[in-house]
Chimera marker file (.cmm) of the C-alpha trace (Angstrom):
<marker_set name="trace">
<marker id="1" x="0.000" y="0.000" z="0.000" r="1" g="1" b="0" radius="0.5"/>
<marker id="2" x="2.919" y="2.348" z="0.696" r="1" g="1" b="0" radius="0.5"/>
<marker id="3" x="4.211" y="2.142" z="-2.868" r="1" g="1" b="0" radius="0.5"/>
<marker id="4" x="0.708" y="2.752" z="-4.214" r="1" g="1" b="0" radius="0.5"/>
<marker id="5" x="0.443" y="5.970" z="-2.184" r="1" g="1" b="0" radius="0.5"/>
<marker id="6" x="3.888" y="7.024" z="-3.402" r="1" g="1" b="0" radius="0.5"/>
<marker id="7" x="2.888" y="6.433" z="-7.051" r="1" g="1" b="0" radius="0.5"/>
<marker id="8" x="-0.403" y="8.283" z="-6.589" r="1" g="1" b="0" radius="0.5"/>
<marker id="9" x="1.455" y="11.296" z="-5.219" r="1" g="1" b="0" radius="0.5"/>
<marker id="10" x="4.008" y="11.167" z="-8.041" r="1" g="1" b="0" radius="0.5"/>
<marker id="11" x="1.269" y="10.812" z="-10.655" r="1" g="1" b="0" radius="0.5"/>
<marker id="12" x="-0.625" y="13.801" z="-9.229" r="1" g="1" b="0" radius="0.5"/>
<marker id="13" x="2.409" y="16.108" z="-9.277" r="1" g="1" b="0" radius="0.5"/>
<marker id="14" x="2.183" y="16.848" z="-13.000" r="1" g="1" b="0" radius="0.5"/>
<marker id="15" x="-1.558" y="17.679" z="-13.087" r="1" g="1" b="0" radius="0.5"/>
<marker id="16" x="-1.204" y="19.912" z="-10.027" r="1" g="1" b="0" radius="0.5"/>
<marker id="17" x="1.833" y="21.603" z="-11.593" r="1" g="1" b="0" radius="0.5"/>
<marker id="18" x="-0.082" y="22.187" z="-14.830" r="1" g="1" b="0" radius="0.5"/>
<marker id="19" x="-3.042" y="23.606" z="-12.899" r="1" g="1" b="0" radius="0.5"/>
<marker id="20" x="-0.846" y="25.858" z="-10.770" r="1" g="1" b="0" radius="0.5"/>
<marker id="21" x="1.381" y="27.214" z="-13.520" r="1" g="1" b="0" radius="0.5"/>
<marker id="22" x="-1.518" y="27.340" z="-15.963" r="1" g="1" b="0" radius="0.5"/>
<marker id="23" x="-3.598" y="29.427" z="-13.584" r="1" g="1" b="0" radius="0.5"/>
<marker id="24" x="-0.651" y="31.672" z="-12.815" r="1" g="1" b="0" radius="0.5"/>
<marker id="25" x="0.330" y="32.159" z="-16.465" r="1" g="1" b="0" radius="0.5"/>
<marker id="26" x="-3.247" y="32.962" z="-17.511" r="1" g="1" b="0" radius="0.5"/>
<marker id="27" x="-3.046" y="35.999" z="-15.241" r="1" g="1" b="0" radius="0.5"/>
<marker id="28" x="0.651" y="36.840" z="-15.041" r="1" g="1" b="0" radius="0.5"/>
<marker id="29" x="3.425" y="36.137" z="-17.506" r="1" g="1" b="0" radius="0.5"/>
<marker id="30" x="6.909" y="36.489" z="-16.022" r="1" g="1" b="0" radius="0.5"/>
<marker id="31" x="7.645" y="40.222" z="-15.800" r="1" g="1" b="0" radius="0.5"/>
<marker id="32" x="10.645" y="40.141" z="-18.085" r="1" g="1" b="0" radius="0.5"/>
<marker id="33" x="11.307" y="38.110" z="-21.193" r="1" g="1" b="0" radius="0.5"/>
<marker id="34" x="13.969" y="35.641" z="-20.130" r="1" g="1" b="0" radius="0.5"/>
<marker id="35" x="15.526" y="32.371" z="-21.180" r="1" g="1" b="0" radius="0.5"/>
<marker id="36" x="15.093" y="30.650" z="-17.810" r="1" g="1" b="0" radius="0.5"/>
<marker id="37" x="11.476" y="30.736" z="-16.657" r="1" g="1" b="0" radius="0.5"/>
<marker id="38" x="8.216" y="30.660" z="-18.590" r="1" g="1" b="0" radius="0.5"/>
<marker id="39" x="7.071" y="29.673" z="-22.066" r="1" g="1" b="0" radius="0.5"/>
<marker id="40" x="10.271" y="30.219" z="-24.057" r="1" g="1" b="0" radius="0.5"/>
<marker id="41" x="10.258" y="29.887" z="-27.816" r="1" g="1" b="0" radius="0.5"/>
<marker id="42" x="11.741" y="32.252" z="-30.376" r="1" g="1" b="0" radius="0.5"/>
<marker id="43" x="8.257" y="33.456" z="-31.349" r="1" g="1" b="0" radius="0.5"/>
<marker id="44" x="7.054" y="34.000" z="-27.782" r="1" g="1" b="0" radius="0.5"/>
<marker id="45" x="10.186" y="35.985" z="-26.944" r="1" g="1" b="0" radius="0.5"/>
<marker id="46" x="9.861" y="38.497" z="-29.832" r="1" g="1" b="0" radius="0.5"/>
<marker id="47" x="8.397" y="41.214" z="-27.615" r="1" g="1" b="0" radius="0.5"/>
<marker id="48" x="6.306" y="41.822" z="-24.506" r="1" g="1" b="0" radius="0.5"/>
<marker id="49" x="3.008" y="41.368" z="-26.368" r="1" g="1" b="0" radius="0.5"/>
<marker id="50" x="3.923" y="37.951" z="-27.822" r="1" g="1" b="0" radius="0.5"/>
<marker id="51" x="5.383" y="36.934" z="-24.440" r="1" g="1" b="0" radius="0.5"/>
<marker id="52" x="2.151" y="37.716" z="-22.601" r="1" g="1" b="0" radius="0.5"/>
<marker id="53" x="-0.065" y="36.204" z="-25.325" r="1" g="1" b="0" radius="0.5"/>
<marker id="54" x="1.883" y="32.931" z="-25.322" r="1" g="1" b="0" radius="0.5"/>
<marker id="55" x="1.728" y="32.601" z="-21.539" r="1" g="1" b="0" radius="0.5"/>
<marker id="56" x="-1.989" y="33.314" z="-21.412" r="1" g="1" b="0" radius="0.5"/>
<marker id="57" x="-2.731" y="30.874" z="-24.248" r="1" g="1" b="0" radius="0.5"/>
<marker id="58" x="-0.478" y="28.068" z="-23.019" r="1" g="1" b="0" radius="0.5"/>
<marker id="59" x="-1.668" y="28.667" z="-19.444" r="1" g="1" b="0" radius="0.5"/>
<marker id="60" x="-5.260" y="27.959" z="-20.479" r="1" g="1" b="0" radius="0.5"/>
<marker id="61" x="-4.214" y="24.718" z="-22.154" r="1" g="1" b="0" radius="0.5"/>
<marker id="62" x="-2.213" y="23.593" z="-19.117" r="1" g="1" b="0" radius="0.5"/>
<marker id="63" x="-5.012" y="24.513" z="-16.714" r="1" g="1" b="0" radius="0.5"/>
<marker id="64" x="-7.673" y="22.579" z="-18.649" r="1" g="1" b="0" radius="0.5"/>
<marker id="65" x="-5.403" y="19.577" z="-19.240" r="1" g="1" b="0" radius="0.5"/>
<marker id="66" x="-4.350" y="19.510" z="-15.586" r="1" g="1" b="0" radius="0.5"/>
<marker id="67" x="-7.964" y="19.600" z="-14.398" r="1" g="1" b="0" radius="0.5"/>
<marker id="68" x="-8.841" y="16.816" z="-16.838" r="1" g="1" b="0" radius="0.5"/>
<marker id="69" x="-5.893" y="14.653" z="-15.802" r="1" g="1" b="0" radius="0.5"/>
<marker id="70" x="-6.663" y="14.757" z="-12.069" r="1" g="1" b="0" radius="0.5"/>
<marker id="71" x="-9.768" y="12.549" z="-11.992" r="1" g="1" b="0" radius="0.5"/>
<marker id="72" x="-8.445" y="10.265" z="-14.726" r="1" g="1" b="0" radius="0.5"/>
<marker id="73" x="-5.244" y="9.717" z="-12.760" r="1" g="1" b="0" radius="0.5"/>
<marker id="74" x="-7.096" y="8.980" z="-9.535" r="1" g="1" b="0" radius="0.5"/>
<marker id="75" x="-9.507" y="6.568" z="-11.257" r="1" g="1" b="0" radius="0.5"/>
<marker id="76" x="-6.725" y="4.558" z="-12.895" r="1" g="1" b="0" radius="0.5"/>
<marker id="77" x="-4.678" y="4.483" z="-9.709" r="1" g="1" b="0" radius="0.5"/>
<marker id="78" x="-7.716" y="3.284" z="-7.744" r="1" g="1" b="0" radius="0.5"/>
<marker id="79" x="-7.940" y="0.354" z="-10.153" r="1" g="1" b="0" radius="0.5"/>
<marker id="80" x="-4.530" y="-0.913" z="-9.024" r="1" g="1" b="0" radius="0.5"/>
<marker id="81" x="-5.013" y="-0.715" z="-5.243" r="1" g="1" b="0" radius="0.5"/>
<marker id="82" x="-3.756" y="-3.956" z="-3.751" r="1" g="1" b="0" radius="0.5"/>
<marker id="83" x="-1.923" y="-5.034" z="-6.923" r="1" g="1" b="0" radius="0.5"/>
<marker id="84" x="1.751" y="-5.966" z="-6.872" r="1" g="1" b="0" radius="0.5"/>
<marker id="85" x="4.525" y="-3.364" z="-7.049" r="1" g="1" b="0" radius="0.5"/>
<marker id="86" x="5.276" y="-4.089" z="-10.700" r="1" g="1" b="0" radius="0.5"/>
<marker id="87" x="1.660" y="-3.491" z="-11.755" r="1" g="1" b="0" radius="0.5"/>
<marker id="88" x="1.352" y="-0.293" z="-9.739" r="1" g="1" b="0" radius="0.5"/>
<marker id="89" x="4.692" y="0.942" z="-11.101" r="1" g="1" b="0" radius="0.5"/>
<marker id="90" x="3.785" y="0.101" z="-14.680" r="1" g="1" b="0" radius="0.5"/>
<marker id="91" x="0.368" y="1.772" z="-14.504" r="1" g="1" b="0" radius="0.5"/>
<marker id="92" x="1.888" y="4.782" z="-12.724" r="1" g="1" b="0" radius="0.5"/>
<marker id="93" x="4.603" y="5.084" z="-15.357" r="1" g="1" b="0" radius="0.5"/>
<marker id="94" x="2.106" y="4.868" z="-18.195" r="1" g="1" b="0" radius="0.5"/>
<marker id="95" x="-0.034" y="7.545" z="-16.563" r="1" g="1" b="0" radius="0.5"/>
<marker id="96" x="2.988" y="9.830" z="-16.242" r="1" g="1" b="0" radius="0.5"/>
<marker id="97" x="3.922" y="9.256" z="-19.873" r="1" g="1" b="0" radius="0.5"/>
<marker id="98" x="0.398" y="10.101" z="-21.000" r="1" g="1" b="0" radius="0.5"/>
<marker id="99" x="0.388" y="13.232" z="-18.835" r="1" g="1" b="0" radius="0.5"/>
<marker id="100" x="3.526" y="14.448" z="-20.595" r="1" g="1" b="0" radius="0.5"/>
<marker id="101" x="1.728" y="14.489" z="-23.958" r="1" g="1" b="0" radius="0.5"/>
<marker id="102" x="-0.415" y="17.605" z="-23.283" r="1" g="1" b="0" radius="0.5"/>
<marker id="103" x="2.404" y="19.230" z="-21.330" r="1" g="1" b="0" radius="0.5"/>
<marker id="104" x="4.778" y="19.043" z="-24.281" r="1" g="1" b="0" radius="0.5"/>
<marker id="105" x="2.049" y="19.035" z="-26.913" r="1" g="1" b="0" radius="0.5"/>
<marker id="106" x="0.798" y="22.435" z="-25.738" r="1" g="1" b="0" radius="0.5"/>
<marker id="107" x="3.687" y="23.959" z="-27.685" r="1" g="1" b="0" radius="0.5"/>
<marker id="108" x="2.040" y="23.200" z="-31.036" r="1" g="1" b="0" radius="0.5"/>
<marker id="109" x="-1.327" y="24.978" z="-30.565" r="1" g="1" b="0" radius="0.5"/>
<marker id="110" x="0.393" y="27.866" z="-28.782" r="1" g="1" b="0" radius="0.5"/>
<marker id="111" x="2.836" y="28.393" z="-31.649" r="1" g="1" b="0" radius="0.5"/>
<marker id="112" x="0.005" y="28.141" z="-34.190" r="1" g="1" b="0" radius="0.5"/>
<marker id="113" x="-1.985" y="30.758" z="-32.246" r="1" g="1" b="0" radius="0.5"/>
<marker id="114" x="1.067" y="33.019" z="-32.063" r="1" g="1" b="0" radius="0.5"/>
<marker id="115" x="1.563" y="32.806" z="-35.829" r="1" g="1" b="0" radius="0.5"/>
<marker id="116" x="-2.131" y="33.481" z="-36.480" r="1" g="1" b="0" radius="0.5"/>
<marker id="117" x="-2.101" y="36.575" z="-34.269" r="1" g="1" b="0" radius="0.5"/>
<marker id="118" x="1.385" y="37.960" z="-34.947" r="1" g="1" b="0" radius="0.5"/>
<marker id="119" x="3.621" y="38.256" z="-37.984" r="1" g="1" b="0" radius="0.5"/>
<marker id="120" x="7.163" y="36.859" z="-38.006" r="1" g="1" b="0" radius="0.5"/>
<marker id="121" x="8.482" y="40.087" z="-36.446" r="1" g="1" b="0" radius="0.5"/>
<marker id="122" x="6.026" y="39.942" z="-33.544" r="1" g="1" b="0" radius="0.5"/>
<marker id="123" x="3.654" y="42.651" z="-34.799" r="1" g="1" b="0" radius="0.5"/>
<marker id="124" x="-0.036" y="41.933" z="-34.139" r="1" g="1" b="0" radius="0.5"/>
<marker id="125" x="-2.007" y="41.113" z="-37.297" r="1" g="1" b="0" radius="0.5"/>
<link id1="1" id2="2" r="1" g="1" b="0" radius="0.2"/>
<link id1="2" id2="3" r="1" g="1" b="0" radius="0.2"/>
<link id1="3" id2="4" r="1" g="1" b="0" radius="0.2"/>
<link id1="4" id2="5" r="1" g="1" b="0" radius="0.2"/>
<link id1="5" id2="6" r="1" g="1" b="0" radius="0.2"/>
<link id1="6" id2="7" r="1" g="1" b="0" radius="0.2"/>
<link id1="7" id2="8" r="1" g="1" b="0" radius="0.2"/>
<link id1="8" id2="9" r="1" g="1" b="0" radius="0.2"/>
<link id1="9" id2="10" r="1" g="1" b="0" radius="0.2"/>
<link id1="10" id2="11" r="1" g="1" b="0" radius="0.2"/>
<link id1="11" id2="12" r="1" g="1" b="0" radius="0.2"/>
<link id1="12" id2="13" r="1" g="1" b="0" radius="0.2"/>
<link id1="13" id2="14" r="1" g="1" b="0" radius="0.2"/>
<link id1="14" id2="15" r="1" g="1" b="0" radius="0.2"/>
<link id1="15" id2="16" r="1" g="1" b="0" radius="0.2"/>
<link id1="16" id2="17" r="1" g="1" b="0" radius="0.2"/>
<link id1="17" id2="18" r="1" g="1" b="0" radius="0.2"/>
<link id1="18" id2="19" r="1" g="1" b="0" radius="0.2"/>
<link id1="19" id2="20" r="1" g="1" b="0" radius="0.2"/>
<link id1="20" id2="21" r="1" g="1" b="0" radius="0.2"/>
<link id1="21" id2="22" r="1" g="1" b="0" radius="0.2"/>
<link id1="22" id2="23" r="1" g="1" b="0" radius="0.2"/>
<link id1="23" id2="24" r="1" g="1" b="0" radius="0.2"/>
<link id1="24" id2="25" r="1" g="1" b="0" radius="0.2"/>
<link id1="25" id2="26" r="1" g="1" b="0" radius="0.2"/>
<link id1="26" id2="27" r="1" g="1" b="0" radius="0.2"/>
<link id1="27" id2="28" r="1" g="1" b="0" radius="0.2"/>
<link id1="28" id2="29" r="1" g="1" b="0" radius="0.2"/>
<link id1="29" id2="30" r="1" g="1" b="0" radius="0.2"/>
<link id1="30" id2="31" r="1" g="1" b="0" radius="0.2"/>
<link id1="31" id2="32" r="1" g="1" b="0" radius="0.2"/>
<link id1="32" id2="33" r="1" g="1" b="0" radius="0.2"/>
<link id1="33" id2="34" r="1" g="1" b="0" radius="0.2"/>
<link id1="34" id2="35" r="1" g="1" b="0" radius="0.2"/>
<link id1="35" id2="36" r="1" g="1" b="0" radius="0.2"/>
<link id1="36" id2="37" r="1" g="1" b="0" radius="0.2"/>
<link id1="37" id2="38" r="1" g="1" b="0" radius="0.2"/>
<link id1="38" id2="39" r="1" g="1" b="0" radius="0.2"/>
<link id1="39" id2="40" r="1" g="1" b="0" radius="0.2"/>
<link id1="40" id2="41" r="1" g="1" b="0" radius="0.2"/>
<link id1="41" id2="42" r="1" g="1" b="0" radius="0.2"/>
<link id1="42" id2="43" r="1" g="1" b="0" radius="0.2"/>
<link id1="43" id2="44" r="1" g="1" b="0" radius="0.2"/>
<link id1="44" id2="45" r="1" g="1" b="0" radius="0.2"/>
<link id1="45" id2="46" r="1" g="1" b="0" radius="0.2"/>
<link id1="46" id2="47" r="1" g="1" b="0" radius="0.2"/>
<link id1="47" id2="48" r="1" g="1" b="0" radius="0.2"/>
<link id1="48" id2="49" r="1" g="1" b="0" radius="0.2"/>
<link id1="49" id2="50" r="1" g="1" b="0" radius="0.2"/>
<link id1="50" id2="51" r="1" g="1" b="0" radius="0.2"/>
<link id1="51" id2="52" r="1" g="1" b="0" radius="0.2"/>
<link id1="52" id2="53" r="1" g="1" b="0" radius="0.2"/>
<link id1="53" id2="54" r="1" g="1" b="0" radius="0.2"/>
<link id1="54" id2="55" r="1" g="1" b="0" radius="0.2"/>
<link id1="55" id2="56" r="1" g="1" b="0" radius="0.2"/>
<link id1="56" id2="57" r="1" g="1" b="0" radius="0.2"/>
<link id1="57" id2="58" r="1" g="1" b="0" radius="0.2"/>
<link id1="58" id2="59" r="1" g="1" b="0" radius="0.2"/>
<link id1="59" id2="60" r="1" g="1" b="0" radius="0.2"/>
<link id1="60" id2="61" r="1" g="1" b="0" radius="0.2"/>
<link id1="61" id2="62" r="1" g="1" b="0" radius="0.2"/>
<link id1="62" id2="63" r="1" g="1" b="0" radius="0.2"/>
<link id1="63" id2="64" r="1" g="1" b="0" radius="0.2"/>
<link id1="64" id2="65" r="1" g="1" b="0" radius="0.2"/>
<link id1="65" id2="66" r="1" g="1" b="0" radius="0.2"/>
<link id1="66" id2="67" r="1" g="1" b="0" radius="0.2"/>
<link id1="67" id2="68" r="1" g="1" b="0" radius="0.2"/>
<link id1="68" id2="69" r="1" g="1" b="0" radius="0.2"/>
<link id1="69" id2="70" r="1" g="1" b="0" radius="0.2"/>
<link id1="70" id2="71" r="1" g="1" b="0" radius="0.2"/>
<link id1="71" id2="72" r="1" g="1" b="0" radius="0.2"/>
<link id1="72" id2="73" r="1" g="1" b="0" radius="0.2"/>
<link id1="73" id2="74" r="1" g="1" b="0" radius="0.2"/>
<link id1="74" id2="75" r="1" g="1" b="0" radius="0.2"/>
<link id1="75" id2="76" r="1" g="1" b="0" radius="0.2"/>
<link id1="76" id2="77" r="1" g="1" b="0" radius="0.2"/>
<link id1="77" id2="78" r="1" g="1" b="0" radius="0.2"/>
<link id1="78" id2="79" r="1" g="1" b="0" radius="0.2"/>
<link id1="79" id2="80" r="1" g="1" b="0" radius="0.2"/>
<link id1="80" id2="81" r="1" g="1" b="0" radius="0.2"/>
<link id1="81" id2="82" r="1" g="1" b="0" radius="0.2"/>
<link id1="82" id2="83" r="1" g="1" b="0" radius="0.2"/>
<link id1="83" id2="84" r="1" g="1" b="0" radius="0.2"/>
<link id1="84" id2="85" r="1" g="1" b="0" radius="0.2"/>
<link id1="85" id2="86" r="1" g="1" b="0" radius="0.2"/>
<link id1="86" id2="87" r="1" g="1" b="0" radius="0.2"/>
<link id1="87" id2="88" r="1" g="1" b="0" radius="0.2"/>
<link id1="88" id2="89" r="1" g="1" b="0" radius="0.2"/>
<link id1="89" id2="90" r="1" g="1" b="0" radius="0.2"/>
<link id1="90" id2="91" r="1" g="1" b="0" radius="0.2"/>
<link id1="91" id2="92" r="1" g="1" b="0" radius="0.2"/>
<link id1="92" id2="93" r="1" g="1" b="0" radius="0.2"/>
<link id1="93" id2="94" r="1" g="1" b="0" radius="0.2"/>
<link id1="94" id2="95" r="1" g="1" b="0" radius="0.2"/>
<link id1="95" id2="96" r="1" g="1" b="0" radius="0.2"/>
<link id1="96" id2="97" r="1" g="1" b="0" radius="0.2"/>
<link id1="97" id2="98" r="1" g="1" b="0" radius="0.2"/>
<link id1="98" id2="99" r="1" g="1" b="0" radius="0.2"/>
<link id1="99" id2="100" r="1" g="1" b="0" radius="0.2"/>
<link id1="100" id2="101" r="1" g="1" b="0" radius="0.2"/>
<link id1="101" id2="102" r="1" g="1" b="0" radius="0.2"/>
<link id1="102" id2="103" r="1" g="1" b="0" radius="0.2"/>
<link id1="103" id2="104" r="1" g="1" b="0" radius="0.2"/>
<link id1="104" id2="105" r="1" g="1" b="0" radius="0.2"/>
<link id1="105" id2="106" r="1" g="1" b="0" radius="0.2"/>
<link id1="106" id2="107" r="1" g="1" b="0" radius="0.2"/>
<link id1="107" id2="108" r="1" g="1" b="0" radius="0.2"/>
<link id1="108" id2="109" r="1" g="1" b="0" radius="0.2"/>
<link id1="109" id2="110" r="1" g="1" b="0" radius="0.2"/>
<link id1="110" id2="111" r="1" g="1" b="0" radius="0.2"/>
<link id1="111" id2="112" r="1" g="1" b="0" radius="0.2"/>
<link id1="112" id2="113" r="1" g="1" b="0" radius="0.2"/>
<link id1="113" id2="114" r="1" g="1" b="0" radius="0.2"/>
<link id1="114" id2="115" r="1" g="1" b="0" radius="0.2"/>
<link id1="115" id2="116" r="1" g="1" b="0" radius="0.2"/>
<link id1="116" id2="117" r="1" g="1" b="0" radius="0.2"/>
<link id1="117" id2="118" r="1" g="1" b="0" radius="0.2"/>
<link id1="118" id2="119" r="1" g="1" b="0" radius="0.2"/>
<link id1="119" id2="120" r="1" g="1" b="0" radius="0.2"/>
<link id1="120" id2="121" r="1" g="1" b="0" radius="0.2"/>
<link id1="121" id2="122" r="1" g="1" b="0" radius="0.2"/>
<link id1="122" id2="123" r="1" g="1" b="0" radius="0.2"/>
<link id1="123" id2="124" r="1" g="1" b="0" radius="0.2"/>
<link id1="124" id2="125" r="1" g="1" b="0" radius="0.2"/>
</marker_set>
């Protein structure tokens, strides 16, 4: 049971992170454009307007995906209560891998939205 609780906590870290950062970024992009913290792509870092747009857009995606992943994660982890360590670990690992898809995949719709709303120099269309 101890390993199951550990895996549940580990599997919930990513959805809670997506919810927290998503909620924060929807309201507040990092104050300065930087290469360390925030949504950092060449298009998002063109100027302050693209920087804020990208954070707001990506933040919404992360927030929605994080909220969606929470109950799904709990349901699948409940299905493996009492199973052996290998089963719990395998299911937990698969859940984590699936959770990474929207986290990383959020780059694509955000970049598409940036290109629809801004030209290559960062000027709003």
